[in-house]
N, C-alpha and C positions, 0 to 999 in steps of 0.2 A: 732351477731349468739352467742347464748349459747354453752357450751360443751355438751350437749345431742344431739343438733341438728347437731353440728360438726362430732362427733362420728357416729350417724345414717348416714350421708352423706358419711364419709369414708367407713363404712360397706357396704351400698348400691355399691358404686364405684367399690369396692373389687369385689362383686359378679356379677357385669355387666363384669369387665374384666375377671374374670375367665371363665365366659360364651361365651366369644368372643375368648378365647384361648383353649377352650376345644374343643374337635372333634364334629361335629354335628350328626354323624351317628354311634356315639358309638364306633368307630374302632379306633385303634392306628393310629397314623398320619404315622409311620414310615411302611413300607411294607415289614420289615425284618420278616422272621419266628422265632418262638420262637427257643431260643438255647436250643438243647438237652443236657444236663448236661453229660449225660453218654457219648455221642459222642465227647463231647469236653475232656472229661476225658481219653478216648481210645486214642484221637489224641496226647495228652499232654503224655500219657504214651508210645506209640510209638516213639515220638521223643527222650524221655528220654532214652528209650532202646536202641535206635539208635546210640546216642550220645555215651552212656557208652561202647557199643560194639566198635564203632569208636576210643575212647580213650585205648581201651584194657583193661577195665574194666568187663570183661567177668562175672564175679560174679553177679556185680551190673546189668548188660544188663539182666541175666536170672531171677534175683529177680523182676527187673522191669515188663519183659515180661509175668511172670507169675502172678503177679498183674493184668496186663491188660487182661490175659485170665479168671480172675474172673469176669471182667465186661463183656467182649464179648469171649466167647469160639470159635468163628468163625471167627476171625480177622487172617488172614493168615500173616501178618505182624510180629505178635508175635511169630508164628511158625518159621518164617524164623530167627528172631534175637535168638531164643533158639537154632536152628539146627545150624547156625554160631557160636554161643558162644561155644555149645558144642564141636564142630569139633575144635576150637581155642583152648580148654582146652583137646584136644586129649581123647574125650569120643565119638568115633564115632557112637556106639550103640544108644546113647541117641539122638545124632546129626540125625541118620538114622530115628528113631521113630518121631520125632517133624516134621522132613522135610517130612514125610508121613503122619502125620496129618494134616500138613498146605496145602499139595496139595488137600486134599479133599474140601477145603473151598476156594481155590482160582481158577479163571476162567483161563481155559486151555491156551487162547491167551494173558496172562497177562506176565508183567516182574517178578512178584513174583512168578508166577508158574515155569517160566524157572529158577529162582534163586532156588528154592526148591527144583526143579529137579535135578540141578546140584550138591546141597549139599547132596540130598538123594544117587544119584550115587557115589560121593566121598566116603561117611560114608558106602556105600552098599561095594565097593570094600574094604575099610581099614577093615570092620568085615568079610568080606568074603561071606556075603549074596547074594544069586543071585538076579540080576534084572530083571524083567520082563517087 
């Protein structure tokens, strides 16, 4: 067998193998939905902000949560981190404002709502703001 025939047979074999492993209906064989990069970024920033808060690095927690809000303004977890961090920095008025914003985006029956409400009430008491 000459080299031309050998190359042609190898090429044809490769095409056959490719056709055998390719999906028949044009769909991806994995049934996983496509990953939303925005959602992945939000989850990552929530984790980073929460970790910074837990480690007592309140400034880093604030910076990370603010970055997260630039991606998703409706994520109540960012507002909770901000409110808790500002309370820890003895800035109850900022804490109250962020908790109040977070309450708007959090389902009333969630743990986030309860945590935001707690921070809001504590901050309101420290600033002398009436709570309704």
